[in-house]
C-alpha positions in Angstrom: 12.6 -9.8 17.1 9.7 -7.6 18.3 11.0 -5.2 20.9 7.5 -5.0 22.6 7.1 -1.5 21.2 6.6 -2.3 17.5 3.4 -1.2 15.8 0.9 -3.8 14.6 -2.2 -2.9 12.6 -5.7 -4.4 12.4 -9.0 -3.8 10.7 -12.4 -4.5 12.4 -15.6 -4.9 10.4 -19.0 -3.6 11.6 -19.8 -7.3 12.4 -16.8 -7.5 14.7 -14.4 -9.5 12.6 -10.8 -8.4 13.3 -8.1 -8.8 10.6 -4.5 -8.2 11.4 -2.6 -6.0 8.9 1.2 -6.5 8.7 2.9 -4.9 5.7 5.9 -6.8 4.5 9.0 -4.6 5.0 7.6 -3.1 8.2 10.3 -2.9 10.9 10.0 -4.7 14.2 11.9 -2.3 16.4 10.5 0.4 18.7 8.0 2.6 16.9 8.3 0.6 13.7 5.7 -1.5 12.0 2.2 -1.1 10.4 -0.4 1.7 11.3 -3.7 1.9 9.4 -4.9 5.6 9.5 -7.9 5.9 7.2 -10.8 3.8 6.0 -13.3 4.8 3.3 -16.9 3.8 2.9 -16.1 0.9 0.6 -13.7 -0.7 3.2 -10.4 0.2 1.7 -7.8 0.8 4.5 -4.8 3.1 4.0 -2.0 3.9 6.3 1.7 3.8 6.8 4.5 1.5 7.9 7.9 2.3 9.3 10.7 0.2 8.0 13.9 -0.8 9.8 15.3 2.7 9.4 12.1 4.3 10.7 11.3 5.8 7.3 7.6 6.1 6.4 6.0 4.2 3.5 2.3 4.0 2.4 0.0 1.1 1.9 -3.6 0.6 0.8 -5.5 -2.6 1.5 -8.5 -3.2 -0.8 -11.8 -4.4 0.6 -10.9 -7.8 -0.8 -7.6 -7.9 1.0 -5.1 -6.9 -1.7 -2.2 -5.0 -0.2 -0.4 -2.4 -2.2 2.6 -0.3 -1.0 3.8 2.9 -2.5 6.0 5.9 -2.0 5.5 9.4 -3.5 8.2 10.5 -6.0 11.1 12.2 -4.2 10.3 10.8 -0.7 13.2 10.7 1.6 14.4 7.4 3.1 15.9 8.7 6.3 14.6 8.8 9.9 11.0 10.0 9.9 11.1 10.9 6.2 8.9 9.3 3.5 5.3 9.2 2.4 2.3 10.0 4.7 -1.4 9.3 4.0 -3.9 11.8 5.2 -7.2 10.7 3.6 -8.8 8.0 1.4 -12.0 9.2 -0.4 -15.0 7.0 -1.4 -13.6 6.4 -4.9 -10.3 5.2 -3.5 -8.2 8.4 -4.3 -5.6 8.9 -1.6 -4.1 12.2 -0.6 -1.1 12.9 1.7 2.3 14.3 1.7 5.9 13.2 1.4 8.9 14.5 3.2 12.0 14.6 1.1 15.7 14.1 2.1 15.8 17.8 3.1 12.7 17.4 5.3 10.6 19.5 3.0 6.9 18.4 2.6 5.2 18.0 -0.8 1.6 17.1 -1.4 0.4 14.1 -3.5 -2.7 12.6 -4.9 -2.8 8.9 -5.7 -5.7 8.0 -8.1 -7.7 4.8 -7.6 -5.7 3.3 -10.5 -2.4 4.1 -8.7 -1.2 7.2 -10.6 0.7 9.5 -8.3 0.6 13.3 -8.9 2.7 15.5 -6.6 2.0 19.2 -6.0 3.3 22.2 -4.0 1.0 25.1 -3.0 2.2 28.4 -4.3 3.9 30.2 -1.4 4.9 27.0 0.4 8.3 27.2 1.9 11.2 25.1 0.6 13.2 24.8 3.9 13.2 22.0 6.4 9.8 21.4 8.0 8.1 23.7 5.5 6.0 22.9 2.5 2.6 21.4 1.5 0.6 19.2 3.9 -2.8 17.9 2.5 -5.2 16.8 5.3 -8.2 15.5 3.4 -10.0 14.8 0.2 -13.7 14.3 -0.5 -15.9 12.4 -3.0 -15.7 15.4 -5.4 -11.9 15.3 -5.5 -11.3 18.5 -3.5 -8.2 18.4 -1.4 -7.8 20.6 1.7 -4.8 21.1 3.9 -2.2 23.5 5.1 1.1 24.8 3.9 4.0 26.2 5.9 5.7 29.3 4.3 9.4 30.3 4.5 8.7 32.1 7.8 7.2 29.0 9.4 3.6 30.3 9.3 0.8 27.9 8.6 -1.8 28.8 5.9 -4.8 26.8 4.7 -5.5 25.8 1.1 -8.1 24.2 -1.1 -7.1 22.3 -4.2 -9.9 21.8 -6.8 -9.9 18.7 -9.0 
């Protein structure tokens, strides 16, 4: 039963057509459900959903409506752990990060074909709430973001394809 605070996603075309997006497995409790976060020029929507345990999982919805869910390797399954999408480039490559069971962040790149590559920036901390956090990727495949070192200090990075 929806608590009244569950999250529900939608997609609106330039012509004004609204399509609801509800990912199977999305929780129905408070702050659970489906949240689209990024849209590329071709109309692919990517985002996250929180399951019944409030763990994060990723989805991508193709311009034709095919819904695919995924988790980066090593993603935690606890409260506010899991896989987070940051960006969806024109080719359909998705970047983001996963939070493992120790609350450490790790970057990932998901190719348009679905291959997941994880990475950690040299110097990124390995303690809770530290690690690698990609924020965007462009058409050339360059990924930008930040990493948090062992002292809790943020630093920027650029990852070339």
